[in-house]
N, CA, C, O and the ligand as a Tripos MOL2 file, in Angstrom:
@<TRIPOS>MOLECULE
protein
  313   311    79     0     0
PROTEIN
NO_CHARGES

@<TRIPOS>ATOM
      1 N         -28.9670   -8.0950   55.6520 N.3       1 MET1
      2 CA        -28.3500   -6.6450   55.8970 C.3       1 MET1
      3 C         -27.0560   -6.4980   55.2430 C.2       1 MET1
      4 O         -26.7260   -5.3760   54.8600 O.2       1 MET1
      5 N         -26.3040   -7.4710   55.0730 N.am      2 ILE2
      6 CA        -25.0120   -7.4190   54.5100 C.3       2 ILE2
      7 C         -25.2660   -7.1950   52.9890 C.2       2 ILE2
      8 O         -24.4590   -6.5230   52.3470 O.2       2 ILE2
      9 N         -26.3460   -7.7300   52.4020 N.am      3 GLN3
     10 CA        -26.5480   -7.6990   50.9990 C.3       3 GLN3
     11 C         -26.8260   -6.2660   50.6440 C.2       3 GLN3
     12 O         -26.3040   -5.7640   49.6490 O.2       3 GLN3
     13 N         -27.6700   -5.5680   51.4640 N.am      4 VAL4
     14 CA        -27.8900   -4.1020   51.1950 C.3       4 VAL4
     15 C         -26.7300   -3.3070   51.0970 C.2       4 VAL4
     16 O         -26.6130   -2.3800   50.2950 O.2       4 VAL4
     17 N         -25.7460   -3.7120   52.0250 N.am      5 PHE5
     18 CA        -24.4620   -2.8970   52.0940 C.3       5 PHE5
     19 C         -23.6420   -3.2080   50.7260 C.2       5 PHE5
     20 O         -23.0280   -2.3230   50.1310 O.2       5 PHE5
     21 N         -23.6930   -4.4820   50.3140 N.am      6 ILE6
     22 CA        -22.9890   -4.6620   49.0430 C.3       6 ILE6
     23 C         -23.5730   -3.9870   47.9030 C.2       6 ILE6
     24 O         -22.8780   -3.4010   47.0730 O.2       6 ILE6
     25 N         -24.9930   -4.0650   47.8350 N.am      7 TYR7
     26 CA        -25.5850   -3.3210   46.7810 C.3       7 TYR7
     27 C         -25.2840   -1.8130   46.7700 C.2       7 TYR7
     28 O         -25.1210   -1.2080   45.7110 O.2       7 TYR7
     29 N         -25.2140   -1.2210   47.9760 N.am      8 ALA8
     30 CA        -24.9350    0.1530   48.0920 C.3       8 ALA8
     31 C         -23.5790    0.4480   47.5780 C.2       8 ALA8
     32 O         -23.3700    1.5040   46.9810 O.2       8 ALA8
     33 N         -22.6510   -0.4210   47.7750 N.am      9 ILE9
     34 CA        -21.2270   -0.1530   47.4610 C.3       9 ILE9
     35 C         -21.1930   -0.3260   45.8650 C.2       9 ILE9
     36 O         -20.5340    0.4300   45.1520 O.2       9 ILE9
     37 N         -21.9450   -1.3630   45.3800 N.am     10 ILE10
     38 CA        -21.9170   -1.3840   43.9000 C.3      10 ILE10
     39 C         -22.5870   -0.1830   43.2560 C.2      10 ILE10
     40 O         -22.0860    0.3010   42.2420 O.2      10 ILE10
     41 N         -23.6610    0.3090   43.7730 N.am     11 ALA11
     42 CA        -24.3090    1.4850   43.2490 C.3      11 ALA11
     43 C         -23.4220    2.6960   43.3420 C.2      11 ALA11
     44 O         -23.3520    3.4730   42.3900 O.2      11 ALA11
     45 N         -22.7880    2.8760   44.3760 N.am     12 ILE12
     46 CA        -21.8530    4.1390   44.4730 C.3      12 ILE12
     47 C         -20.6680    3.8540   43.5990 C.2      12 ILE12
     48 O         -20.1940    4.7940   42.9600 O.2      12 ILE12
     49 N         -20.1410    2.6640   43.5040 N.am     13 GLY13
     50 CA        -19.0940    2.5060   42.5640 C.3      13 GLY13
     51 C         -19.4050    2.7720   41.1630 C.2      13 GLY13
     52 O         -18.6000    3.3040   40.3990 O.2      13 GLY13
     53 N         -20.7000    2.3580   40.7970 N.am     14 PHE14
     54 CA        -21.2020    2.6180   39.3660 C.3      14 PHE14
     55 C         -21.3210    4.1380   39.1810 C.2      14 PHE14
     56 O         -20.8830    4.6390   38.1450 O.2      14 PHE14
     57 N         -21.8700    4.8720   40.0970 N.am     15 VAL15
     58 CA        -22.0330    6.4470   39.8710 C.3      15 VAL15
     59 C         -20.5540    7.0280   39.7880 C.2      15 VAL15
     60 O         -20.3030    7.9420   39.0030 O.2      15 VAL15
     61 N         -19.6170    6.4980   40.5850 N.am     16 ILE16
     62 CA        -18.2730    7.1530   40.4600 C.3      16 ILE16
     63 C         -17.7510    6.8450   39.0790 C.2      16 ILE16
     64 O         -17.2500    7.7390   38.3960 O.2      16 ILE16
     65 N         -17.8550    5.6110   38.6550 N.am     17 LEU17
     66 CA        -17.3890    5.2540   37.3700 C.3      17 LEU17
     67 C         -18.0890    6.0960   36.2530 C.2      17 LEU17
     68 O         -17.4090    6.5600   35.3380 O.2      17 LEU17
     69 N         -19.3250    6.2810   36.3110 N.am     18 LEU18
     70 CA        -20.0180    7.1200   35.2980 C.3      18 LEU18
     71 C         -19.5180    8.4800   35.3490 C.2      18 LEU18
     72 O         -19.3680    9.1070   34.3000 O.2      18 LEU18
     73 N         -19.2280    9.0250   36.5530 N.am     19 LYS19
     74 CA        -18.7150   10.4420   36.6620 C.3      19 LYS19
     75 C         -17.3190   10.5510   36.0060 C.2      19 LYS19
     76 O         -17.0260   11.4910   35.2660 O.2      19 LYS19
     77 N         -16.4830    9.5560   36.3110 N.am     20 ILE20
     78 CA        -15.0850    9.5440   35.7260 C.3      20 ILE20
     79 C         -15.2220    9.3990   34.1730 C.2      20 ILE20
     80 O         -14.4450   10.0320   33.4580 O.2      20 ILE20
     81 N         -16.1540    8.6130   33.6370 N.am     21 ALA21
     82 CA        -16.4270    8.5000   32.2390 C.3      21 ALA21
     83 C         -16.8000    9.7450   31.5730 C.2      21 ALA21
     84 O         -16.3100   10.1040   30.5020 O.2      21 ALA21
     85 N         -17.7510   10.4460   32.2850 N.am     22 SER22
     86 CA        -18.1670   11.7290   31.8480 C.3      22 SER22
     87 C         -17.2010   12.7550   31.7140 C.2      22 SER22
     88 O         -17.1930   13.5780   30.7990 O.2      22 SER22
     89 N         -16.3150   12.6840   32.7230 N.am     23 LYS23
     90 CA        -15.1940   13.7770   32.7140 C.3      23 LYS23
     91 C         -14.2920   13.4870   31.5560 C.2      23 LYS23
     92 O         -13.8810   14.4230   30.8710 O.2      23 LYS23
     93 N         -13.9640   12.2710   31.2990 N.am     24 ASN24
     94 CA        -13.1110   12.0160   30.1210 C.3      24 ASN24
     95 C         -13.7010   12.0140   28.8410 C.2      24 ASN24
     96 O         -13.0400   11.7220   27.8440 O.2      24 ASN24
     97 N         -15.0550   12.3570   28.7840 N.am     25 LYS25
     98 CA        -15.8960   12.3670   27.5280 C.3      25 LYS25
     99 C         -15.7160   11.2020   26.7820 C.2      25 LYS25
    100 O         -15.5550   11.2630   25.5630 O.2      25 LYS25
    101 N         -15.7290   10.0970   27.4230 N.am     26 SER26
    102 CA        -15.7820    8.7300   26.8210 C.3      26 SER26
    103 C         -17.2860    8.4610   26.4620 C.2      26 SER26
    104 O         -18.2470    9.0560   26.9510 O.2      26 SER26
    105 N         -17.3240    7.4610   25.5210 N.am     27 LYS27
    106 CA        -18.7940    7.1320   25.2770 C.3      27 LYS27
    107 C         -19.5770    6.4970   26.3260 C.2      27 LYS27
    108 O         -20.7780    6.2790   26.1670 O.2      27 LYS27
    109 N         -18.8970    6.1610   27.4860 N.am     28 TRP28
    110 CA        -19.5900    5.6030   28.5280 C.3      28 TRP28
    111 C         -20.1810    6.7150   29.4500 C.2      28 TRP28
    112 O         -20.9570    6.4530   30.3700 O.2      28 TRP28
    113 N         -19.7960    7.8650   29.1660 N.am     29 GLY29
    114 CA        -20.2850    9.0040   30.0860 C.3      29 GLY29
    115 C         -21.6730    9.3260   29.6980 C.2      29 GLY29
    116 O         -22.2330    8.8900   28.6920 O.2      29 GLY29
    117 N         -22.2090   10.1650   30.6180 N.am     30 ILE30
    118 CA        -23.5790   10.7810   30.4510 C.3      30 ILE30
    119 C         -23.5180   12.1970   30.3070 C.2      30 ILE30
    120 O         -22.9210   12.9040   31.1200 O.2      30 ILE30
    121 N         -24.1790   12.6910   29.1890 N.am     31 HIS31
    122 CA        -24.0340   14.2280   29.0310 C.3      31 HIS31
    123 C         -25.5330   14.6720   28.6340 C.2      31 HIS31
    124 O         -26.0630   14.4280   27.5510 O.2      31 HIS31
    125 N         -26.0710   15.3150   29.6240 N.am     32 LEU32
    126 CA        -27.5480   15.7040   29.4600 C.3      32 LEU32
    127 C         -27.7800   17.0220   28.9630 C.2      32 LEU32
    128 O         -28.8950   17.3440   28.5530 O.2      32 LEU32
    129 N         -26.7340   17.8710   28.9670 N.am     33 LYS33
    130 CA        -26.9350   19.1820   28.5070 C.3      33 LYS33
    131 C         -27.0390   19.2350   26.9660 C.2      33 LYS33
    132 O         -26.4270   18.4730   26.2170 O.2      33 LYS33
    133 N         -27.8660   20.2010   26.5800 N.am     34 ARG34
    134 CA        -28.0580   20.4090   25.1020 C.3      34 ARG34
    135 C         -26.8130   20.9540   24.5170 C.2      34 ARG34
    136 O         -26.1900   21.8710   25.0530 O.2      34 ARG34
    137 N         -26.4460   20.3650   23.3800 N.am     35 VAL35
    138 CA        -25.1950   20.8330   22.7150 C.3      35 VAL35
    139 C         -25.5850   21.6280   21.5030 C.2      35 VAL35
    140 O         -26.6730   21.4820   20.9460 O.2      35 VAL35
    141 N         -24.6510   22.4840   21.1090 N.am     36 HIS36
    142 CA        -24.7250   23.2990   19.8750 C.3      36 HIS36
    143 C         -23.8930   22.6910   18.7520 C.2      36 HIS36
    144 O         -22.7850   22.1930   18.9550 O.2      36 HIS36
    145 N         -24.4840   22.7590   17.5510 N.am     37 CYS37
    146 CA        -23.7330   22.1870   16.3800 C.3      37 CYS37
    147 C         -22.4860   23.1210   16.1650 C.2      37 CYS37
    148 O         -22.6440   24.3280   15.9840 O.2      37 CYS37
    149 N         -21.2710   22.5500   16.1900 N.am     38 PRO38
    150 CA        -20.1420   23.3510   16.0210 C.3      38 PRO38
    151 C         -20.0740   23.9200   14.5100 C.2      38 PRO38
    152 O         -19.3330   24.8630   14.2330 O.2      38 PRO38
    153 N         -20.7760   23.3780   13.6910 N.am     39 VAL39
    154 CA        -20.6660   23.9050   12.2290 C.3      39 VAL39
    155 C         -21.6780   25.0340   12.0490 C.2      39 VAL39
    156 O         -21.2690   26.0750   11.5360 O.2      39 VAL39
    157 N         -22.9740   24.9360   12.4220 N.am     40 CYS40
    158 CA        -23.8120   26.0770   12.1420 C.3      40 CYS40
    159 C         -24.4420   26.5880   13.4450 C.2      40 CYS40
    160 O         -25.3970   27.3640   13.4080 O.2      40 CYS40
    161 N         -23.9120   26.1560   14.5920 N.am     41 GLN41
    162 CA        -24.3220   26.7980   15.9110 C.3      41 GLN41
    163 C         -25.8360   26.5010   16.2610 C.2      41 GLN41
    164 O         -26.4160   27.1340   17.1430 O.2      41 GLN41
    165 N         -26.4000   25.5770   15.5760 N.am     42 THR42
    166 CA        -27.8010   25.4020   15.8470 C.3      42 THR42
    167 C         -27.9340   24.5650   17.1860 C.2      42 THR42
    168 O         -27.2360   23.5660   17.3600 O.2      42 THR42
    169 N         -28.7720   24.9660   18.0450 N.am     43 LYS43
    170 CA        -29.1110   24.1780   19.3170 C.3      43 LYS43
    171 C         -29.8590   22.8690   18.9550 C.2      43 LYS43
    172 O         -30.8750   22.8040   18.2630 O.2      43 LYS43
    173 N         -29.2120   21.8590   19.5180 N.am     44 GLN44
    174 CA        -29.7420   20.4920   19.1620 C.3      44 GLN44
    175 C         -31.0270   20.2820   20.0000 C.2      44 GLN44
    176 O         -31.0240   20.7000   21.1570 O.2      44 GLN44
    177 N         -32.1800   19.6330   19.4780 N.am     45 PRO45
    178 CA        -33.2680   19.2960   20.1390 C.3      45 PRO45
    179 C         -33.0270   18.4430   21.4160 C.2      45 PRO45
    180 O         -32.0610   17.6810   21.4510 O.2      45 PRO45
    181 N         -33.8920   18.5540   22.4790 N.am     46 ILE46
    182 CA        -33.6390   17.8090   23.5920 C.3      46 ILE46
    183 C         -33.9830   16.4220   23.3330 C.2      46 ILE46
    184 O         -33.2250   15.5420   23.7430 O.2      46 ILE46
    185 N         -35.1360   16.1030   22.6430 N.am     47 VAL47
    186 CA        -35.4840   14.8720   22.1980 C.3      47 VAL47
    187 C         -34.7730   14.5440   20.9400 C.2      47 VAL47
    188 O         -34.9800   15.1720   19.9020 O.2      47 VAL47
    189 N         -33.9350   13.5580   21.0310 N.am     48 ARG48
    190 CA        -33.1170   13.3400   19.8010 C.3      48 ARG48
    191 C         -33.6470   11.9680   19.1790 C.2      48 ARG48
    192 O         -33.9390   10.9960   19.8760 O.2      48 ARG48
    193 N         -33.7290   11.9990   17.8980 N.am     49 MET49
    194 CA        -34.0250   10.8240   17.1670 C.3      49 MET49
    195 C         -32.8330   10.0480   16.6470 C.2      49 MET49
    196 O         -32.2730   10.4840   15.6410 O.2      49 MET49
    197 N         -32.3870    8.9460   17.2230 N.am     50 PRO50
    198 CA        -31.2650    8.3610   16.7780 C.3      50 PRO50
    199 C         -31.4770    7.7990   15.2950 C.2      50 PRO50
    200 O         -32.4340    7.0880   14.9900 O.2      50 PRO50
    201 N         -30.4950    8.1930   14.4290 N.am     51 LYS51
    202 CA        -30.5960    7.8880   13.1390 C.3      51 LYS51
    203 C         -29.9330    6.4730   12.7480 C.2      51 LYS51
    204 O         -30.2030    5.9030   11.6910 O.2      51 LYS51
    205 N         -29.1140    6.0100   13.6260 N.am     52 ASN52
    206 CA        -28.4450    4.7780   13.5120 C.3      52 ASN52
    207 C         -28.2560    4.0540   14.7630 C.2      52 ASN52
    208 O         -28.5990    4.5880   15.8180 O.2      52 ASN52
    209 N         -27.7120    2.8170   14.7420 N.am     53 GLY53
    210 CA        -27.5630    2.0390   15.9300 C.3      53 GLY53
    211 C         -26.5920    2.6950   16.9820 C.2      53 GLY53
    212 O         -26.8370    2.6540   18.1870 O.2      53 GLY53
    213 N         -25.4390    3.3230   16.4380 N.am     54 SER54
    214 CA        -24.5120    3.9280   17.3410 C.3      54 SER54
    215 C         -25.1690    5.1020   18.0410 C.2      54 SER54
    216 O         -24.9620    5.2740   19.2420 O.2      54 SER54
    217 N         -25.8630    5.8230   17.4280 N.am     55 GLN55
    218 CA        -26.5760    6.9960   18.1500 C.3      55 GLN55
    219 C         -27.4680    6.5250   19.1830 C.2      55 GLN55
    220 O         -27.4760    7.0150   20.3120 O.2      55 GLN55
    221 N         -28.2690    5.5200   18.7880 N.am     56 ALA56
    222 CA        -29.2370    4.9660   19.8010 C.3      56 ALA56
    223 C         -28.4750    4.3850   21.0410 C.2      56 ALA56
    224 O         -28.9090    4.5540   22.1800 O.2      56 ALA56
    225 N         -27.3360    3.7030   20.7800 N.am     57 LEU57
    226 CA        -26.6250    3.1040   21.9630 C.3      57 LEU57
    227 C         -25.8030    4.1060   22.7720 C.2      57 LEU57
    228 O         -25.8040    4.1130   24.0030 O.2      57 LEU57
    229 N         -25.0720    4.9880   21.9820 N.am     58 TRP58
    230 CA        -24.1140    5.7930   22.6620 C.3      58 TRP58
    231 C         -24.5100    7.2730   22.8070 C.2      58 TRP58
    232 O         -23.7830    8.0270   23.4530 O.2      58 TRP58
    233 N         -25.6140    7.7010   22.2400 N.am     59 GLY59
    234 CA        -25.9430    8.9710   22.1950 C.3      59 GLY59
    235 C         -25.4400    9.6730   21.0760 C.2      59 GLY59
    236 O         -24.8690    9.0100   20.2100 O.2      59 GLY59
    237 N         -25.5590   10.9870   20.9280 N.am     60 GLY60
    238 CA        -25.2270   11.5980   19.7410 C.3      60 GLY60
    239 C         -26.4990   11.8990   18.8820 C.2      60 GLY60
    240 O         -27.5980   11.3860   19.0940 O.2      60 GLY60
    241 N         -26.2290   12.7580   17.9270 N.am     61 THR61
    242 CA        -27.3420   13.2790   17.0950 C.3      61 THR61
    243 C         -26.8730   13.7630   15.7740 C.2      61 THR61
    244 O         -25.6850   13.9890   15.5470 O.2      61 THR61
    245 N         -27.8220   13.9190   14.9060 N.am     62 THR62
    246 CA        -27.4810   14.5190   13.6220 C.3      62 THR62
    247 C         -28.1090   15.9090   13.5750 C.2      62 THR62
    248 O         -29.3090   16.0580   13.8060 O.2      62 THR62
    249 N         -27.2900   16.9390   13.2740 N.am     63 CYS63
    250 CA        -27.8880   18.2540   13.2580 C.3      63 CYS63
    251 C         -28.9330   18.3750   12.1820 C.2      63 CYS63
    252 O         -28.7620   18.0310   11.0130 O.2      63 CYS63
    253 N         -30.0700   18.9130   12.7010 N.am     64 PRO64
    254 CA        -31.2530   18.9900   11.6850 C.3      64 PRO64
    255 C         -31.0490   20.0830   10.6450 C.2      64 PRO64
    256 O         -31.7910   20.1150    9.6630 O.2      64 PRO64
    257 N         -30.1760   20.8910   10.7950 N.am     65 LYS65
    258 CA        -29.9380   21.9920    9.7270 C.3      65 LYS65
    259 C         -28.7860   21.6090    8.8200 C.2      65 LYS65
    260 O         -28.9240   21.7440    7.6040 O.2      65 LYS65
    261 N         -27.7370   21.1720    9.2960 N.am     66 CYS66
    262 CA        -26.5850   20.8540    8.2890 C.3      66 CYS66
    263 C         -26.2650   19.4520    8.2120 C.2      66 CYS66
    264 O         -25.3230   19.0990    7.5020 O.2      66 CYS66
    265 N         -27.0080   18.5280    8.9290 N.am     67 HIS67
    266 CA        -26.8130   17.1370    8.8760 C.3      67 HIS67
    267 C         -25.4210   16.6390    9.3210 C.2      67 HIS67
    268 O         -24.9700   15.5660    8.9180 O.2      67 HIS67
    269 N         -24.7790   17.4250   10.1340 N.am     68 THR68
    270 CA        -23.6000   16.9190   10.6900 C.3      68 THR68
    271 C         -23.8170   15.9340   11.7590 C.2      68 THR68
    272 O         -24.7370   16.1150   12.5560 O.2      68 THR68
    273 N         -23.0160   14.8640   11.8500 N.am     69 ASN69
    274 CA        -23.0750   13.9430   12.8820 C.3      69 ASN69
    275 C         -22.3560   14.3590   14.0080 C.2      69 ASN69
    276 O         -21.1530   14.6030   13.9180 O.2      69 ASN69
    277 N         -23.0290   14.4740   15.1590 N.am     70 LEU70
    278 CA        -22.4630   14.9460   16.4090 C.3      70 LEU70
    279 C         -22.5350   13.6880   17.3900 C.2      70 LEU70
    280 O         -23.4500   12.8700   17.3020 O.2      70 LEU70
    281 N         -21.5210   13.5910   18.3180 N.am     71 ASP71
    282 CA        -21.5750   12.8480   19.4260 C.3      71 ASP71
    283 C         -22.4030   13.6240   20.5780 C.2      71 ASP71
    284 O         -22.8460   14.7560   20.3840 O.2      71 ASP71
    285 N         -22.5620   12.9820   21.6930 N.am     72 LYS72
    286 CA        -23.4370   13.5160   22.7800 C.3      72 LYS72
    287 C         -22.7620   14.8220   23.4490 C.2      72 LYS72
    288 O         -23.3660   15.6090   24.1770 O.2      72 LYS72
    289 N         -21.5020   14.9080   23.1020 N.am     73 TYR73
    290 CA        -20.8350   16.1350   23.7120 C.3      73 TYR73
    291 C         -20.6770   17.2060   22.8210 C.2      73 TYR73
    292 O         -20.1230   18.2430   23.1860 O.2      73 TYR73
    293 N         -21.1610   17.0330   21.5580 N.am     74 GLY74
    294 CA        -21.3220   18.1650   20.6140 C.3      74 GLY74
    295 C         -20.0320   18.2280   19.7240 C.2      74 GLY74
    296 O         -19.7030   19.2670   19.1520 O.2      74 GLY74
    297 N         -19.3420   17.0950   19.6410 N.am     75 ASN75
    298 CA        -18.1260   16.9080   18.8040 C.3      75 ASN75
    299 C         -18.5270   16.3710   17.5540 C.2      75 ASN75
    300 O         -19.4040   15.5080   17.5320 O.2      75 ASN75
    301 N         -17.9530   16.8060   16.4330 N.am     76 VAL76
    302 CA        -18.2770   16.2830   15.0840 C.3      76 VAL76
    303 C         -17.6750   14.8990   14.9040 C.2      76 VAL76
    304 O         -16.4940   14.6670   15.1640 O.2      76 VAL76
    305 N         -18.5320   13.9870   14.4470 N.am     77 ILE77
    306 CA        -18.0450   12.6360   14.1280 C.3      77 ILE77
    307 C         -17.7200   12.5930   12.5900 C.2      77 ILE77
    308 O         -18.6000   12.8000   11.7560 O.2      77 ILE77
    309 N         -16.5490   12.3430   12.2870 N.am     78 PRO78
    310 CA        -16.1930   12.3020   10.9540 C.3      78 PRO78
    311 C         -16.7920   11.1480   10.1470 C.2      78 PRO78
    312 O         -16.5290   11.0300    8.9500 O.2      78 PRO78
    313 ZN        -25.4040   22.0500   12.2010 Zn       79 ZN79
@<TRIPOS>BOND
     1     1     2 1
     2     2     3 1
     3     3     4 2
     4     3     5 am
     5     5     6 1
     6     6     7 1
     7     7     8 2
     8     7     9 am
     9     9    10 1
    10    10    11 1
    11    11    12 2
    12    11    13 am
    13    13    14 1
    14    14    15 1
    15    15    16 2
    16    15    17 am
    17    17    18 1
    18    18    19 1
    19    19    20 2
    20    19    21 am
    21    21    22 1
    22    22    23 1
    23    23    24 2
    24    23    25 am
    25    25    26 1
    26    26    27 1
    27    27    28 2
    28    27    29 am
    29    29    30 1
    30    30    31 1
    31    31    32 2
    32    31    33 am
    33    33    34 1
    34    34    35 1
    35    35    36 2
    36    35    37 am
    37    37    38 1
    38    38    39 1
    39    39    40 2
    40    39    41 am
    41    41    42 1
    42    42    43 1
    43    43    44 2
    44    43    45 am
    45    45    46 1
    46    46    47 1
    47    47    48 2
    48    47    49 am
    49    49    50 1
    50    50    51 1
    51    51    52 2
    52    51    53 am
    53    53    54 1
    54    54    55 1
    55    55    56 2
    56    55    57 am
    57    57    58 1
    58    58    59 1
    59    59    60 2
    60    59    61 am
    61    61    62 1
    62    62    63 1
    63    63    64 2
    64    63    65 am
    65    65    66 1
    66    66    67 1
    67    67    68 2
    68    67    69 am
    69    69    70 1
    70    70    71 1
    71    71    72 2
    72    71    73 am
    73    73    74 1
    74    74    75 1
    75    75    76 2
    76    75    77 am
    77    77    78 1
    78    78    79 1
    79    79    80 2
    80    79    81 am
    81    81    82 1
    82    82    83 1
    83    83    84 2
    84    83    85 am
    85    85    86 1
    86    86    87 1
    87    87    88 2
    88    87    89 am
    89    89    90 1
    90    90    91 1
    91    91    92 2
    92    91    93 am
    93    93    94 1
    94    94    95 1
    95    95    96 2
    96    95    97 am
    97    97    98 1
    98    98    99 1
    99    99   100 2
   100    99   101 am
   101   101   102 1
   102   102   103 1
   103   103   104 2
   104   103   105 am
   105   105   106 1
   106   106   107 1
   107   107   108 2
   108   107   109 am
   109   109   110 1
   110   110   111 1
   111   111   112 2
   112   111   113 am
   113   113   114 1
   114   114   115 1
   115   115   116 2
   116   115   117 am
   117   117   118 1
   118   118   119 1
   119   119   120 2
   120   119   121 am
   121   121   122 1
   122   122   123 1
   123   123   124 2
   124   123   125 am
   125   125   126 1
   126   126   127 1
   127   127   128 2
   128   127   129 am
   129   129   130 1
   130   130   131 1
   131   131   132 2
   132   131   133 am
   133   133   134 1
   134   134   135 1
   135   135   136 2
   136   135   137 am
   137   137   138 1
   138   138   139 1
   139   139   140 2
   140   139   141 am
   141   141   142 1
   142   142   143 1
   143   143   144 2
   144   143   145 am
   145   145   146 1
   146   146   147 1
   147   147   148 2
   148   147   149 am
   149   149   150 1
   150   150   151 1
   151   151   152 2
   152   151   153 am
   153   153   154 1
   154   154   155 1
   155   155   156 2
   156   155   157 am
   157   157   158 1
   158   158   159 1
   159   159   160 2
   160   159   161 am
   161   161   162 1
   162   162   163 1
   163   163   164 2
   164   163   165 am
   165   165   166 1
   166   166   167 1
   167   167   168 2
   168   167   169 am
   169   169   170 1
   170   170   171 1
   171   171   172 2
   172   171   173 am
   173   173   174 1
   174   174   175 1
   175   175   176 2
   176   175   177 am
   177   177   178 1
   178   178   179 1
   179   179   180 2
   180   179   181 am
   181   181   182 1
   182   182   183 1
   183   183   184 2
   184   183   185 am
   185   185   186 1
   186   186   187 1
   187   187   188 2
   188   187   189 am
   189   189   190 1
   190   190   191 1
   191   191   192 2
   192   191   193 am
   193   193   194 1
   194   194   195 1
   195   195   196 2
   196   195   197 am
   197   197   198 1
   198   198   199 1
   199   199   200 2
   200   199   201 am
   201   201   202 1
   202   202   203 1
   203   203   204 2
   204   203   205 am
   205   205   206 1
   206   206   207 1
   207   207   208 2
   208   207   209 am
   209   209   210 1
   210   210   211 1
   211   211   212 2
   212   211   213 am
   213   213   214 1
   214   214   215 1
   215   215   216 2
   216   215   217 am
   217   217   218 1
   218   218   219 1
   219   219   220 2
   220   219   221 am
   221   221   222 1
   222   222   223 1
   223   223   224 2
   224   223   225 am
   225   225   226 1
   226   226   227 1
   227   227   228 2
   228   227   229 am
   229   229   230 1
   230   230   231 1
   231   231   232 2
   232   231   233 am
   233   233   234 1
   234   234   235 1
   235   235   236 2
   236   235   237 am
   237   237   238 1
   238   238   239 1
   239   239   240 2
   240   239   241 am
   241   241   242 1
   242   242   243 1
   243   243   244 2
   244   243   245 am
   245   245   246 1
   246   246   247 1
   247   247   248 2
   248   247   249 am
   249   249   250 1
   250   250   251 1
   251   251   252 2
   252   251   253 am
   253   253   254 1
   254   254   255 1
   255   255   256 2
   256   255   257 am
   257   257   258 1
   258   258   259 1
   259   259   260 2
   260   259   261 am
   261   261   262 1
   262   262   263 1
   263   263   264 2
   264   263   265 am
   265   265   266 1
   266   266   267 1
   267   267   268 2
   268   267   269 am
   269   269   270 1
   270   270   271 1
   271   271   272 2
   272   271   273 am
   273   273   274 1
   274   274   275 1
   275   275   276 2
   276   275   277 am
   277   277   278 1
   278   278   279 1
   279   279   280 2
   280   279   281 am
   281   281   282 1
   282   282   283 1
   283   283   284 2
   284   283   285 am
   285   285   286 1
   286   286   287 1
   287   287   288 2
   288   287   289 am
   289   289   290 1
   290   290   291 1
   291   291   292 2
   292   291   293 am
   293   293   294 1
   294   294   295 1
   295   295   296 2
   296   295   297 am
   297   297   298 1
   298   298   299 1
   299   299   300 2
   300   299   301 am
   301   301   302 1
   302   302   303 1
   303   303   304 2
   304   303   305 am
   305   305   306 1
   306   306   307 1
   307   307   308 2
   308   307   309 am
   309   309   310 1
   310   310   311 1
   311   311   312 2
@<TRIPOS>SUBSTRUCTURE
     1 MET1         2 RESIDUE 1 A MET
     2 ILE2         6 RESIDUE 1 A ILE
     3 GLN3        10 RESIDUE 1 A GLN
     4 VAL4        14 RESIDUE 1 A VAL
     5 PHE5        18 RESIDUE 1 A PHE
     6 ILE6        22 RESIDUE 1 A ILE
     7 TYR7        26 RESIDUE 1 A TYR
     8 ALA8        30 RESIDUE 1 A ALA
     9 ILE9        34 RESIDUE 1 A ILE
    10 ILE10       38 RESIDUE 1 A ILE
    11 ALA11       42 RESIDUE 1 A ALA
    12 ILE12       46 RESIDUE 1 A ILE
    13 GLY13       50 RESIDUE 1 A GLY
    14 PHE14       54 RESIDUE 1 A PHE
    15 VAL15       58 RESIDUE 1 A VAL
    16 ILE16       62 RESIDUE 1 A ILE
    17 LEU17       66 RESIDUE 1 A LEU
    18 LEU18       70 RESIDUE 1 A LEU
    19 LYS19       74 RESIDUE 1 A LYS
    20 ILE20       78 RESIDUE 1 A ILE
    21 ALA21       82 RESIDUE 1 A ALA
    22 SER22       86 RESIDUE 1 A SER
    23 LYS23       90 RESIDUE 1 A LYS
    24 ASN24       94 RESIDUE 1 A ASN
    25 LYS25       98 RESIDUE 1 A LYS
    26 SER26      102 RESIDUE 1 A SER
    27 LYS27      106 RESIDUE 1 A LYS
    28 TRP28      110 RESIDUE 1 A TRP
    29 GLY29      114 RESIDUE 1 A GLY
    30 ILE30      118 RESIDUE 1 A ILE
    31 HIS31      122 RESIDUE 1 A HIS
    32 LEU32      126 RESIDUE 1 A LEU
    33 LYS33      130 RESIDUE 1 A LYS
    34 ARG34      134 RESIDUE 1 A ARG
    35 VAL35      138 RESIDUE 1 A VAL
    36 HIS36      142 RESIDUE 1 A HIS
    37 CYS37      146 RESIDUE 1 A CYS
    38 PRO38      150 RESIDUE 1 A PRO
    39 VAL39      154 RESIDUE 1 A VAL
    40 CYS40      158 RESIDUE 1 A CYS
    41 GLN41      162 RESIDUE 1 A GLN
    42 THR42      166 RESIDUE 1 A THR
    43 LYS43      170 RESIDUE 1 A LYS
    44 GLN44      174 RESIDUE 1 A GLN
    45 PRO45      178 RESIDUE 1 A PRO
    46 ILE46      182 RESIDUE 1 A ILE
    47 VAL47      186 RESIDUE 1 A VAL
    48 ARG48      190 RESIDUE 1 A ARG
    49 MET49      194 RESIDUE 1 A MET
    50 PRO50      198 RESIDUE 1 A PRO
    51 LYS51      202 RESIDUE 1 A LYS
    52 ASN52      206 RESIDUE 1 A ASN
    53 GLY53      210 RESIDUE 1 A GLY
    54 SER54      214 RESIDUE 1 A SER
    55 GLN55      218 RESIDUE 1 A GLN
    56 ALA56      222 RESIDUE 1 A ALA
    57 LEU57      226 RESIDUE 1 A LEU
    58 TRP58      230 RESIDUE 1 A TRP
    59 GLY59      234 RESIDUE 1 A GLY
    60 GLY60      238 RESIDUE 1 A GLY
    61 THR61      242 RESIDUE 1 A THR
    62 THR62      246 RESIDUE 1 A THR
    63 CYS63      250 RESIDUE 1 A CYS
    64 PRO64      254 RESIDUE 1 A PRO
    65 LYS65      258 RESIDUE 1 A LYS
    66 CYS66      262 RESIDUE 1 A CYS
    67 HIS67      266 RESIDUE 1 A HIS
    68 THR68      270 RESIDUE 1 A THR
    69 ASN69      274 RESIDUE 1 A ASN
    70 LEU70      278 RESIDUE 1 A LEU
    71 ASP71      282 RESIDUE 1 A ASP
    72 LYS72      286 RESIDUE 1 A LYS
    73 TYR73      290 RESIDUE 1 A TYR
    74 GLY74      294 RESIDUE 1 A GLY
    75 ASN75      298 RESIDUE 1 A ASN
    76 VAL76      302 RESIDUE 1 A VAL
    77 ILE77      306 RESIDUE 1 A ILE
    78 PRO78      310 RESIDUE 1 A PRO
    79 ZN79       313 GROUP 0 **** ****
């Protein structure tokens, strides 16, 4: 029974950490909303095809219209 309790605390702590990370827009955060390309205002597709390891790992996308690299929050990656 105590094990279930410990798992619950770990799970809750994990969710809180993810929420904090998402708030700070760190790469550990989760951002599920569709972003718009800041360069050409194109809505990015829901299903993203990672073009490199960083995109696969941390999220982010490459704009299909102007090929700008965006992170998962829609910020331009230089
Ligand atoms: Zn674009």
